[in-house]
Structure formats: structure tokens, C-alpha cells
C-alpha positions in Angstrom: 131.8 -31.2 -71.1 128.6 -29.9 -72.7 127.3 -26.3 -72.7 124.5 -27.3 -70.3 127.2 -28.5 -67.8 128.2 -24.8 -67.5 125.0 -22.9 -67.8 122.6 -25.4 -66.2 119.4 -27.2 -67.4 115.7 -27.5 -66.7 114.8 -30.7 -64.8 111.3 -32.1 -64.9 109.8 -32.7 -61.5 107.4 -35.6 -61.6 105.8 -34.8 -58.3 104.8 -31.2 -59.4 104.6 -31.9 -63.1 106.8 -28.8 -63.8 110.3 -27.9 -64.8 112.8 -26.4 -62.4 116.2 -24.9 -63.2 119.3 -26.6 -62.0 121.8 -23.9 -62.1 125.2 -24.6 -63.5 128.6 -23.3 -62.2 128.2 -20.1 -64.3 125.8 -18.8 -61.6 128.6 -17.4 -59.4 130.6 -14.2 -58.8 133.9 -15.5 -60.3 134.0 -18.3 -62.7 137.5 -20.0 -63.1 137.8 -21.7 -66.5 141.0 -23.7 -66.1 142.7 -24.6 -69.3 139.9 -23.1 -71.3 141.6 -24.0 -74.6 140.9 -27.7 -73.9 137.2 -27.1 -74.1 135.4 -27.8 -77.4 134.3 -24.7 -79.3 130.6 -25.4 -78.7 131.2 -25.4 -75.0 133.3 -22.3 -75.2 130.5 -20.6 -77.0 128.3 -21.0 -73.9 130.3 -18.2 -72.2 129.8 -15.6 -75.0 126.4 -14.4 -73.9 127.4 -14.5 -70.2 130.6 -12.5 -70.7 128.9 -9.8 -72.8 125.4 -9.5 -71.3 125.8 -11.1 -67.8 122.9 -13.4 -68.6 122.4 -16.9 -70.0 119.5 -18.2 -72.0 118.3 -21.7 -71.2 115.4 -23.2 -73.2 114.6 -19.7 -74.5 114.4 -18.1 -71.1 117.0 -15.5 -70.0 118.5 -15.7 -66.5 120.5 -12.9 -65.0 123.9 -13.5 -63.5 125.7 -11.8 -60.6 126.2 -8.1 -61.1 130.0 -8.7 -60.5 130.1 -11.9 -62.7 133.7 -12.3 -63.9 135.4 -15.0 -65.9 139.1 -15.9 -65.1 140.6 -18.3 -67.6 143.9 -20.1 -67.9 145.5 -21.7 -70.9 148.8 -23.5 -71.6 150.4 -21.8 -74.6 153.0 -24.5 -75.1 150.8 -27.6 -75.5 148.7 -27.9 -78.7 147.6 -31.6 -78.6 144.0 -31.8 -77.6 143.5 -28.0 -77.5 141.1 -25.7 -79.4 141.9 -22.1 -80.3 139.6 -19.6 -78.8 137.4 -17.8 -81.3 138.1 -14.1 -81.9 134.7 -13.1 -80.5 135.5 -14.8 -77.2 139.0 -13.5 -77.0 137.7 -10.0 -77.5 135.4 -10.4 -74.4 138.4 -10.9 -72.1 139.4 -7.5 -70.7 143.1 -8.3 -70.3 145.6 -11.2 -70.9 148.3 -11.6 -68.3 151.5 -13.6 -69.1 152.8 -15.7 -66.3 156.5 -16.6 -66.6 158.7 -18.9 -64.5 158.9 -17.8 -60.8 161.8 -16.0 -59.4 164.5 -18.3 -57.8 163.5 -17.2 -54.3 159.9 -18.1 -54.9 160.7 -21.4 -56.5 162.9 -22.3 -53.5 159.9 -21.6 -51.3 157.7 -23.9 -53.4 160.2 -26.7 -52.9 160.6 -26.0 -49.2 156.8 -26.0 -48.7 156.4 -29.2 -50.7 159.1 -30.9 -48.7 157.4 -29.9 -45.5 154.3 -31.8 -46.7 152.3 -28.9 -48.2 150.8 -29.2 -51.6 147.7 -28.1 -53.5 145.7 -30.9 -51.8 146.5 -29.5 -48.4 145.1 -26.0 -48.6 143.5 -26.6 -45.2 147.0 -25.9 -43.7 146.9 -22.3 -44.9 144.9 -19.5 -43.3 143.3 -18.2 -46.5 141.3 -15.0 -46.0 139.1 -13.2 -48.6 140.6 -10.0 -49.9 137.3 -8.3 -50.5 133.5 -8.7 -50.2 131.2 -8.5 -53.3 130.1 -5.0 -52.2 133.7 -3.9 -52.2 134.1 -4.9 -55.8 131.0 -2.9 -56.7 132.4 0.1 -54.9 135.7 -0.2 -56.7 133.9 -0.2 -60.0 132.0 2.9 -59.1 135.3 4.6 -58.2 136.7 3.8 -61.6 133.6 5.1 -63.3 134.2 8.5 -61.7 137.9 8.7 -62.8 138.3 11.3 -65.5 140.0 10.9 -68.8 140.5 14.1 -70.9 139.5 14.0 -74.6 143.1 14.2 -75.6 144.0 11.1 -73.7 140.8 9.4 -75.0 142.0 10.2 -78.6 145.4 8.8 -77.8 143.9 5.5 -76.6 141.7 5.2 -79.8 144.7 6.1 -82.0 146.7 3.2 -80.4 143.9 0.7 -81.1 143.4 2.0 -84.7 147.1 1.6 -85.5 146.9 -2.1 -84.7 144.6 -2.5 -87.8 147.1 -0.8 -90.1 150.4 -2.4 -88.9 152.1 -4.4 -91.6 152.6 -7.4 -89.3 149.0 -7.7 -88.3 146.4 -9.8 -90.1 143.5 -8.3 -88.2 143.7 -5.7 -85.4 141.8 -4.8 -82.3 138.1 -4.0 -82.5 136.3 -1.0 -81.0 135.6 -3.1 -78.0 139.4 -2.9 -77.4 139.2 0.9 -77.3 136.6 0.7 -74.6 138.7 -1.8 -72.7 141.7 0.4 -72.9 139.7 3.3 -71.6 138.4 1.3 -68.6 141.7 -0.3 -67.7 143.6 3.0 -68.0 141.1 4.6 -65.6 141.3 1.6 -63.2 145.1 1.9 -63.2 144.9 5.6 -62.5 142.6 4.9 -59.5 145.0 2.2 -58.2 147.8 4.8 -58.4 145.7 7.2 -56.3 144.7 9.6 -59.0 141.2 10.9 -60.0 142.3 11.3 -63.7 144.0 9.0 -66.3 147.2 10.1 -68.1 148.9 8.9 -71.3 151.3 6.9 -69.0 148.4 4.9 -67.7 147.3 4.1 -71.3 150.8 3.1 -72.3 151.4 1.0 -69.2 148.2 -1.1 -69.6 148.1 -1.3 -73.4 150.0 -4.6 -73.8 147.7 -6.6 -71.4 144.6 -5.1 -73.0 145.7 -5.6 -76.6 148.0 -8.6 -76.9 145.2 -11.2 -77.2 143.2 -9.2 -79.7 145.8 -9.1 -82.5 146.3 -11.9 -85.1 149.7 -11.6 -86.7 150.4 -12.5 -90.3 152.0 -16.0 -90.8 155.1 -14.6 -92.3 155.6 -12.1 -89.4 155.3 -14.9 -86.9 157.9 -16.9 -88.8 160.2 -14.0 -88.6 159.7 -14.0 -84.8 157.2 -11.2 -84.4 155.0 -11.2 -81.3 151.9 -9.2 -80.4 153.8 -7.4 -77.6 156.6 -6.4 -80.0 153.9 -5.0 -82.4 152.3 -3.0 -79.6 155.6 -1.6 -78.5 156.3 -0.5 -82.0 152.9 1.2 -82.1 153.5 2.9 -78.7 156.8 4.3 -80.1 155.1 5.8 -83.2 151.8 7.1 -81.7 151.9 10.8 -80.8 151.5 11.4 -77.1 149.2 14.3 -76.1 150.7 17.2 -74.3 
């Protein structure tokens, strides 16, 4: 897989003696990068500009992407053979990292029952799948989040949490200022989901782990002792002063 396979390439048209852009899969609303850590670094780098600026540059010409362009990526944290670690610059561009554990027993039983009945991932036509939202609805939700308030004291609390990741003894390098902005946005989004027009310290605390866990690099000796990013974040949340 080459970078041009994602972004697209200019194709020469013999009939018109001109080049035309053949758009790659990155020209979409939601890009799913399945097992992204199996992609070589050069190909991963093709996403950097798109994730930060919502545009791609092909042969020196910038092309705008969808206003709601979003990258969803998966990775298998257990397998290491044939995988490439994501560079820090790319990790920092992901807003959150969600951990998926084994399903509950009830859900796993349902998977087995469905499979035994003949349904699997190749038979999605058997399921009545309906879209949850239209693109315009996503834009409206973003505008709603932008109007959610966060008082200066809560802003300072969010920044303090991020800055403490850089001084923690278990951390080799901590979260960047981009993480402070991400924590602000996600806290406001969580407040809006909870039906409030303002964010509270509880919103910041509740969303801190998903926002920060992929932005921390732990020291080797700390990892050998069993430390995890989530444990470090929990330690920071216990020590950070909560605004009144």
C-alpha cells in the first residue's frame, strides 16, 4: 500500500493531453483505517496533513477534504509481528483512544447464536442497517459543542492535568499542547451529551483517560514494573487540585 493509494494520483488523459485527479479513499466523510499499525510509516504519513488541515497535497496542489472528515483507526495491541508503531505526531492527531475489551458473556452468546443461524460479517445484507445521522447533523452537533461554555477555572484544571503528564516520574515524554485543546473539546462535547450548556471538572476527569492515554510514552523501567498510561493518568487525577 503506497501513499498515493490513499490520497489519489493524477492520471494523464491521452485524448485530452491533460492530467485529471483520480481521488483516493481519503476523499470521504469517515475514513476507516483498519489495523493501521500494519501500514508502513511512509503510508501512515500520508494521513498527517489530512488529519491536521483537512486537505491533501498531490503533485504540489492542495485539495480540500470533507468539512466533517474524520479518521477512525483500529490496531491490535497484542500482535507485534509485521506491525509498525505509529509516530508520535500521528498519535497526537487522534482525538481519543478507546479500549475494546472482551464482550460481556450475554453479548458473546448472541454472537455465537447469530453465527449458528448463518449470519456473519459477509451477510450484512440480512441486517436492516440504518444511518444514525446525516452529514448536516454532524455539523450541527459540532456547532452545539462550540457554544458549550467552560469557565476559566475548569480550563486551568484541564491544562494542569496535561502539564502534570510531562513531570510524572514514570513518563518519558508527556502530552503536548494539542492534548490540552483536545481535552477542552472533549470535555465540552461530553457536557453537551449530558444535556448541559457548560463543562464541569467531572467532565474533564471522566474524559481524561481516552484523550491522554495514547499521548504518553512511559519510561522502560516503569513499563517493566507494570505501569500503564491509564494508571499514570489516574495518579495525576488524584493529585491535581479540583477547582471549586
